[in-house]
Each structure stands twice: as structure tokens, then as C-alpha cells.
C-alpha positions, -999 to 999 in steps of 0.1 A, spaced: -23 -55 195 -7 -33 221 15 -51 246 -1 -52 281 12 -26 306 28 -43 336 34 -22 367 64 -32 388 70 -19 423 102 -2 432 119 10 465 134 41 478 169 42 493 203 61 490 223 52 459 255 63 441 260 69 404 284 91 384 296 120 406 267 117 429 270 98 462 243 88 487 215 104 467 179 93 476 168 72 447 139 51 435 154 18 424 147 -16 408 171 -41 393 169 -39 355 164 -77 354 127 -71 362 123 -47 333 140 -71 309 119 -101 321 86 -82 317 96 -73 281 108 -109 273 74 -121 286 55 -98 262 47 -69 285 56 -33 287 71 -24 321 59 6 341 79 13 373 58 23 403 76 42 432 63 39 468 31 59 471 33 95 484 9 121 496 -21 124 474 -13 91 455 -41 66 453 -34 30 446 -67 25 428 -58 53 403 -26 35 395 -41 1 392 -68 13 368 -41 24 344 -22 -9 342 -30 -44 330 -9 -64 354 12 -60 386 45 -73 398 53 -70 435 91 -71 433 116 -86 457 136 -67 483 139 -61 520 121 -78 549 85 -69 557 79 -52 590 69 -81 614 45 -58 632 23 -62 600 17 -98 609 17 -93 647 52 -104 656 83 -89 672 113 -88 649 138 -117 649 174 -106 655 181 -112 618 150 -93 606 160 -59 596 160 -31 570 123 -29 564 108 2 547 74 11 560 66 33 530 71 3 508 51 -21 529 21 4 530 24 11 493 25 -25 481 -2 -36 504 -24 -8 491 -16 -18 455 -25 -54 462 -59 -44 478 -66 -23 447 -56 -51 423 -79 -74 442 -108 -50 439 -103 -49 401 -92 -85 398 -60 -75 381 -34 -102 374 -6 -102 400 28 -118 403 47 -116 436 84 -122 435 102 -133 467 94 -105 491 64 -99 468 50 -134 477 55 -126 514 37 -93 511 8 -111 494 6 -137 522 6 -109 549 -22 -90 531 -41 -123 531 -38 -126 569 -8 -150 569 26 -148 586 62 -153 578 90 -175 592 115 -148 599 147 -167 595 147 -199 573 180 -213 586 163 -216 621 136 -238 605 157 -259 581 192 -257 596 207 -246 562 213 -215 543 207 -231 509 179 -206 501 202 -176 508 238 -187 505 254 -153 504 251 -115 502 250 -114 464 246 -151 456 215 -171 445 209 -206 457 201 -232 431 170 -250 445 149 -278 430 112 -271 432 83 -296 428 50 -281 417 16 -292 429 -1 -313 403 -30 -295 387 -19 -261 399 -14 -231 376 23 -231 384 26 -267 373 9 -259 340 34 -231 334 67 -247 346 60 -285 346 63 -309 376 99 -301 385 121 -271 379 153 -255 392 151 -220 404 173 -192 418 166 -183 454 178 -155 477 155 -154 508 162 -158 545 125 -155 552 95 -176 539 58 -179 541 48 -199 572 10 -193 569 -6 -186 536 -36 -168 550 -71 -172 535 -67 -164 498 -41 -187 483 -31 -224 482 3 -241 480 16 -244 444 52 -256 448 77 -268 474 114 -271 475 128 -306 481 133 -297 518 96 -290 521 98 -252 522 69 -235 504 82 -219 472 50 -208 454 14 -201 461 -16 -192 439 -53 -182 442 -78 -208 431 -100 -200 401 -94 -182 369 -76 -151 381 -38 -150 378 -27 -142 414 6 -160 419 35 -157 443 69 -173 439 96 -173 465 124 -175 439 137 -149 414 123 -157 380 136 -124 366 172 -138 368 164 -168 347 165 -171 309 131 -187 307 104 -160 309 75 -184 313 61 -168 344 63 -133 330 48 -146 297 19 -161 317 14 -128 335 14 -109 303 -11 -133 287 -34 -130 316 -30 -92 315 -38 -91 278 -69 -112 284 -81 -88 311 -75 -58 288 -93 -75 260 
């Protein structure tokens, strides 16, 4: 049986490689590609939508969708002014990923949101974000440095899909200075850090629509990506 085709969103920004400096590029950390493959899927990278691109046309050609991590979401999209530490948002990416999520919802496609991806899912559902977690918790445990992941213990909600995949307690790699403060009207809590911060959410029912605040692509256990691929294969079948 063919492996399910998993679309993964990317972002556009200047990059440097070889003899080329500050060239506009479409990027994604290779860890996402590797994680999708380890989970049993075939990755397909999706750049931000451009003129003439339709999200529904893309979603019809894939079996599952990953909304990848990255920069902050523009706070205007959930009706707030930016915090002094909220910066670097890309409106083209916000618009593109929200369109893809709406299209995935229309077709009931399996979705996994990673870090920023979970936050985009919440905003699409009418929720809002805490713009700077240290203001809420008084600690930078969830984002300890520029290129460092925080080791966070997460407790899953009994009976949730996430609990069935990861068990009652797991340690995860976090790098987020923002978090979901209001889930909106589509998902329910699925896991919390020991400090109470929401670390995962999921839609009720049979459809795989899961957001996690941590970075499962950096971990050796591909359980979440395997669960996504399994759901995608089921939908294809």
C-alpha cells in the first residue's frame, strides 16, 4: 500500500547557502521531513499560497496536513495589539495556513499542528493566545534560549487521543514564548505541563485534529507522526 502523502507547511524568508547570501527562500527544518517519514508518511512541502493558489486544490491532493512551527501569529488575527515581545509575524504565512486549515476542515483531513501550528489552529477556531508566557508563569522554562529546547514534563488528559498515543505522562521538547489562552470552539484540552500551561488540544470525535505546543519532530519517538499517518491512510482507504 502506498504511504499517505502528508503536506507540511513552510515559510518564506531570506537565507544563505553556498555562495548565495540573503536570497529569498522557502524553508522548513529537515527534522519535519524526517519525522513524517519515520511515522510512515511521505512528506510534501507546501509553500505559502500565492496568487491563483487555492487551498482546497492542495488539500484534495494530500492525505494529511502538518502546520509547522515558526514565528508568532499576527495578534490582529485574534483581536489584540502586539505585546512588546511579539514580533516577526508573516502575514502571508498566517493567511496561507488558515486557508489550509479551513480547507482541511471542509474535507475532514487529518491535521497535526506543531507549536505555532497549534496556535494557528486555536486562532482559526476563534481562540486567542497568551503573547508572552513568562508574563503568565514567571519562568522561561518553555523557551529557555534562542536555539535551545526546554525539557518539559507533560500530563495528558485521561481518555484523550493524546493519552492513547503517548500515555499519561511524557517529557517533551518545548520552544515557545506564546501559548494558547483560549481554545476557541472546536477543540478540548488534551495535555498540560506540570505548571498548568496547556500543551496539547484535540477535536472530539473520530477525526484526527490535534495540536501540540511542543516539537515532536525533534524527538526520537515518532508516535504522533505515526498516528497522523495512520489516520491519513485510513482516510485515503
